[in-house]
N, C-alpha and C positions, 0 to 999 in steps of 0.2 A: 595208604589203601586210596586210590585216586578215585575224586566223586564222577560220578555219572553225569555230565552236562545236559544229556538229554532228558534225564528225568526232571530237572530241575523247572519248575512251572514259569511260563514267562520268560525262558530264557533265550527263546531262539527268536528271530526276526518275525517271522511269520505267527507267531501266538497272537493270542487277542487281548494280550495286556493293554496296548494302547489303540487309539483311533484310525481307524482305517483312511485311506484316501478320500472315499465316498465322504466318510461323516465329516472329516474336516471339510469338504466343498460345501454340505449342507449346512455347518454351521457358519461359514464365511458368507453365503449367501444370504443366511436368514439375518445375519449381523447390516448386511447390505441393506435389505429390504428394512428393517427395522431403522435405520438411519432414514433412507427416504419415509418413512411413514411420520419419523419423527419431524423432520425438515418442512413435509407437505403440512405438518398441523401447525408448527411455527410460523409459517407463511399464512396460514387460514386465520389466526388468531393475530398477526401484525395487520391484517387489514382493516381491523375495527379500531375504530379509535373512541377515545372516551373525553366527556369533559363534565367537568363539576360544576352544576348549576349552583347549588347552595350548600354552605356548612354553617351550623347553627351549633351552640352549647346549650346541651338540655339540661335541666336541673328535676330532679325526682326528688320526693320528700320520703325520706324513708324512716325507718324507727332507728332514733340515734343520730338523726340530720339531713344533710342534703347529700346524693350524689349524684356528680357531674358525669357528663358524657355528651358525646359529640355524633350530629345527623350530619350525613351526607346524601345529596340529591345527585344522581350520576347519572346522565344521558351515554349510552353507546351506538355506534351504528357503523357499518361498513360504507355506507354513500352508495350502495348498489341495492338500494331496496330494504333493507333491514334497521330496525330501531328498535330501543328498549331504554324505559325509565326504570331506575331502582333506588331503592332508599335503604341506605346501611347505618347501623349506631354501634359505636364502640366508646372504649375509652379515651380513644385517643383517635386523631384527624387520620392516620394513614391506612390502619384499621377499617374504619367506617367506610372509606371511600374503597378500600377492596372489597367490603362486603355490599356496596352498595353498585358496585360493578357487576360480580358476581349472580346479585338478583336482577338487575337491567338485563344480563344476558339468558337469563330464566325467563323471564317474561319478553322475549324480543319477539317482535310482529314483522309481518313481509307486508310491504307496500307496492301496488302496482303503478308503474311508472311511464308515462308517456313516451314517445318519441322525443319531445319537446321538452325532457324531464319536468313536466308537471303531473297532476294527478288525472284521473279519468272524469271526473263530474265534482261538482259542489258538496259538500259534507259538513255537518254538524257536529261537534263533541262536547260531553258534558263530564267533569271531573268534580266531584265536590260541590262545591259553591261556584266554580268556573265554568264557562261556556266559550267555546271556541267555533269562530265561524272561519271556515277555508275555502279558497275558490280557486279551479285553474286561471292561468296566465299564459300570455302569449310567450314566445321566444325572446330574450333579450330583457322582461319584465325585471327579472332577479326574483330574491326573497324580500317581500314586503311584509315582514313580522317582527315582532319585539319580543325580548322576553326570553322565557323557556321554550317556548313555542317554536321561536328562529330555531334555537338550539337542535330542536327535535327534527324539524323539516330540513335543516342541513346535513346531519349526519345520515337521513334518511337518504339523501342523495337528490332531494329536489331543488332543482335549480330556477323554475320559474312558478311563482305562487304569489297568492294575496291572501293575508291571514289577520284577523282580528279578534283581540280578546274582550270576552265579554263578563260583567261581574266581577267574582273574587280576583285578587292581583296575587294570591299565593303561586309562587313558582311551581310546587309541585302539584296544586290542584289543576294547573293550565298545561303545566307535561302532560299529565293524566287525560286531561281533555284533549289534547293534540292526539295521544295514542288512538283514544277512542274514536275522533272521527278519522283517522287514518285506517283503522282496523275496520271501518265499514265500508271501506271502498273497493267495488269490484269492477272489471273489465267488461266490456261488451261481449267478450266471447264467453264468461261466466255467466253473465245474465241470459245468454243463449241457449247454453247447456241445462240452464236449471227450469228453462222452460220448454225444453226439448225441441227447439227451432235452430237453424242454421243461421248466420249471422246476415245473407240475405233477405231472409224471411222476419227477419228481426226489424231491419231497417224500411222493408216495405209494408 
């Protein structure tokens, strides 16, 4: 007895067993959009630069002996007004740096820059026992700073500035003091909006 092909499920070309042309087009479109999103995310991440300020071996006394680990101080920035300082601790240097980078990106701040790649006004910052004094400079001055403060300013995108470390010489405290100083910066537009004035009224 011959089998009835019409009664077999999915036997014809027009059956619903496979994806239709519209579904295939939607899947291809979704894959293309996903690739574009991944490419944009990779380009955004590649803009960030990482610099290790200090790596120290830390000894912790526990029951039964001493436990060795590494502490890494990392500064990340995109040289476009965003910078952050992070600390990472791990049993090896590589993981400590990775944790430091993640912590720095998590606590990144926005720095307002002028047309001369400087800061809008003088500012001071405090981090632990360290104090940092930062002053704007004219074009062509360069970054006059040292230690961890210089690293923070360069990765923030500042090109002309004067800075001085006061007090503690700890790289971590000085880096945090620089971040504290940069976080207090405000532009003239922000000051005018906070006072409910226009820029003309603010200057007059």
